[in-house]
N, C-alpha and C positions, 0 to 999 in steps of 0.2 A: 504494500500500500504506500502510495506516495504521500510525503508530508506536505501539509498546506504551507505555502510560503509565508514567512513572517513579514508582516507589513510594517511600514514606518510608524503607523498609528499605534501598533502593539508596543514597539520600542518606546514611543513617547509616553504612553500610559504606564509602562513598566517603570521607567525612570521617575515619572511623577509620583507613583505609588511609593517608591523607595524614599523619595524626598519627604513625602508626607509622614511616613513611618519614622524616619530619622528625626524630623522636627517634633513629632509627638513624643518620642522617647526622651529627647533632650529637654523638652518643656516639662515632662513629667519628673525628670531628675531634678531640674532646677526648682520646681514647685514643691516637691515632697521630700527630696533627699538632701542634695547639697547645692550650693550656689556660690559663685565668686563675688567678691565685694572689694572695692578700693577704699582705703582709709583716707579721709580728708581732714587735715588739721592735726594739732598736737595735743588733743585732750586726753590721750591715753599713753603719752610717753612716761616711762621708758618701755612699757609693755608693747605698745604698737606705735609705729611711726608714720608720719605723713606720707601718702602715696604708696604705702605697702599694699600688696594684694593678699587678701585673706580668703579662706574657704569657710563658709558657715554650714553647720550641720543642722538641717531643718527636721530631720526624722526624729532626733532625740526628744524633741518637745511634743511629738505625737505620742511618745511612749511614757514620758514622765514630765513632771513640772520643772521649770527652771530652778536652779539651786544657787545658794549663796556662793559668791565668788565667780560664777560664770561670767564670761565676757560675751555680750550679746549684741546683735544688730536689731534695731527696733525703730518704730515711728514714735517720735516724741509727742507728749500730750500738750503741746503749745500751739501757737498760731501757725507755725510752719510744719504742719502735719504731713506734708508731701515728701519731706526728706527722710533719709535713714540716718540714724546715729549709731555709734558703737560706744558702749559703756560697760561697767561692771555691776552686777547685781549685788547689792549690799543688804537690802531689807526684803524679807519674805512676807507673804500675807500673815497678818496677826502679830508681826513684830512691832516693837517700838524702837525707832532709831533715834539715838541722842547724839548730837554734835556738841561737844563741850571742850573748851580750852585746846582746840586743835586736834582732838582725838574723836574717834567714832566708837560709840557704845551700842550694844544690841541687847534688848530685853525681849527674849523669845516669848511667844504666847504661852501663858500659864506658868512661866518660870519664876516670875517675881524677882528676878535678879539681873542687874546690869553687868554685862561682860564687855571689856574693852576689846575691840577688834584688832588682832595682830596682823597688820597689813605689810608684810615683808616685801611685797611687790612695788611699794612706793619708793621712789628715789629719794636721795638725801634732801633735796629741795622741798619735797612734798610731805615727808614723814613728819607727823605731829603738826601739820599745817592744813587741816581741814576746817574751814570756817564757813559761816553762813553769810554774814554781811561783809563789811570791809575786812580784807585780810588782816589777821592779827587782832581782831576785836575781842575774841574769846567768848562771844555771845553764845548762850546755850539755846538750842532749838531742838524740839522733839517732834517726831513724825510717826504717827500711828498708821501703819500700812493696812489698808482695807483688804477685804477678801478679793482674790483674783487680781491683785495689783502688786507691783514691785517698786522698790526704791533703788535708784541707780546713781552711781557716781563715776566720774572719769578718774583715771589714775593720776592725771596732772591736776591735782586739787586746786592749785592756784590759777589754773587756766582752763577750766572746763565748764561748759554749759550743760547742766545736768539737773537732777531732782531738786537741788537747792534753788534753782533759778527758773524752772519751767513756769510759764504763765499763759493764760488763755487770752482771747480777744478783749476781754474786759479787764485785763491786767491783774487777774486774780491768780494766786499761786495754784499750780496744778502739779504737785511733786510726784505723783504716782503714775506708773505706766501699766495699763491694762495688759493682762497676759496675752490677749488676742493680738496686741500690737508688737509683741516680741516675735521676730521672724526666724531666729535661729541662734545657735551658740557658735562662737568662733572656734573652729576646729584646729586650724593651723595656719601659719603664715606661709604663703606660697612663693611670693616674689618680694624682694630680690632673692635669688637662690642663696646668696651668701648669708642671708638671715632666716632662711626657711627652717621652721621648727614647729612641733606640735605644741598646743597650749595645755598646760598642766593646771589642774584645780588647786587652789591654795589650801593649806592646812591651817584652819583657824583654831583648832583645838577644842571645839565645842559643837 
């Protein structure tokens, strides 16, 4: 039996089908598994640097809730909700976060005890220099983190727009980030190759 000759249209639709499948697979991976992201600015130095390329893990937060110490990519709860930010999760739902005399304290839900956060990832300039108002004011501020929300800070505490300064269109403080606006956990630094490494969770000791 003679084979039917393959037409140009068959080749066209075969190529088109393969393109559609590839696009669908890539879109699925970027939506549900991993996605690249470029850091803009210096709010996370020395942990992350301006213009570094990072890979974020989206799947992990389908399996479990974000954890304290995770570095995440999210949409901020301020007037510029279209942008993505990258910061570190400090407060979990039910926590009370206390900023006092340059340090960060955490009172976990039901614990009744304040514990100073041991932030070994902060550089010398930012260690013991977490403030709310003007740098060095020592003003005490407490943040009670509501259900399904998180409190985030940049590692560059003296130069980060984060939960201490987020505000809505009415200029009211909006310090907490809804879980639905957290898009993924920073998995590793991809570029430049000379600084490529996986991100490790900090050990807070509690």
